[in-house]
C-alpha positions as CSV (number, residue, x, y, z in Angstrom):
1,X,15.5,-6.3,-8.9
2,X,12.8,-5.5,-6.1
3,X,14.0,-6.6,-2.2
4,X,11.5,-5.9,0.7
5,X,10.8,-6.9,4.2
6,X,7.5,-8.2,4.9
7,X,6.3,-8.7,8.6
8,X,4.6,-12.0,9.2
9,X,2.5,-13.2,12.3
10,X,1.7,-16.8,12.8
11,X,5.0,-18.5,12.2
12,X,5.9,-20.3,15.5
13,X,9.0,-22.4,14.0
14,X,11.4,-23.5,11.3
15,X,8.3,-25.9,9.4
16,X,6.7,-22.5,9.5
17,X,9.5,-20.6,7.5
18,X,9.4,-23.6,5.3
19,X,6.4,-23.2,4.6
20,X,6.1,-19.9,3.7
21,X,9.5,-20.0,1.5
22,X,7.9,-22.6,-0.4
23,X,5.0,-20.7,-0.8
24,X,6.9,-17.4,-2.1
25,X,9.2,-19.4,-4.4
26,X,6.2,-20.9,-6.0
27,X,5.6,-17.1,-7.3
28,X,6.8,-16.5,-11.0
29,X,9.9,-13.7,-10.7
30,X,10.6,-14.3,-7.0
31,X,14.8,-15.0,-6.6
32,X,15.3,-15.2,-2.9
33,X,13.3,-15.8,0.2
34,X,14.3,-15.9,4.0
35,X,11.7,-16.5,6.5
36,X,12.9,-15.9,10.2
37,X,9.8,-17.1,12.8
38,X,11.6,-15.3,15.6
39,X,11.9,-11.7,14.2
40,X,8.5,-12.3,12.4
41,X,9.8,-11.5,8.9
42,X,10.3,-12.7,5.5
43,X,13.3,-11.2,3.4
44,X,11.9,-11.1,-0.1
45,X,14.1,-10.4,-3.3
46,X,12.0,-10.3,-6.6
47,X,11.4,-9.0,-10.3
48,X,9.8,-5.9,-10.1
49,X,6.6,-7.2,-11.8
50,X,5.6,-9.1,-8.4
51,X,2.9,-8.1,-6.9
52,X,2.5,-7.3,-3.7
53,X,-0.9,-8.7,-3.7
54,X,0.3,-12.0,-5.0
55,X,2.9,-11.9,-2.3
56,X,0.3,-11.0,0.4
57,X,-1.8,-13.9,-1.0
58,X,0.8,-17.0,-1.2
59,X,1.5,-16.0,2.5
60,X,-2.3,-15.9,3.5
61,X,-2.8,-19.4,1.3
62,X,0.1,-20.7,3.5
63,X,-1.7,-20.1,6.6
64,X,0.1,-16.9,7.6
65,X,-0.8,-13.4,7.6
66,X,0.7,-9.8,6.6
67,X,0.7,-7.5,9.3
68,X,0.7,-4.1,8.1
């Protein structure tokens, strides 16, 4: 199980948090997602085989940006 915190820009409300959480929950192997628009972070727990590129793509497809 891998846990990571990702910096995400563009979230401004609870609805944004929900959009990001829904996008990431659709990835196979993701077990937990918490988003915080005030801190601009997403905490993710996932199986080891979930690719960082897939996580980033899901966030971007939802309309937000992953900060370096």
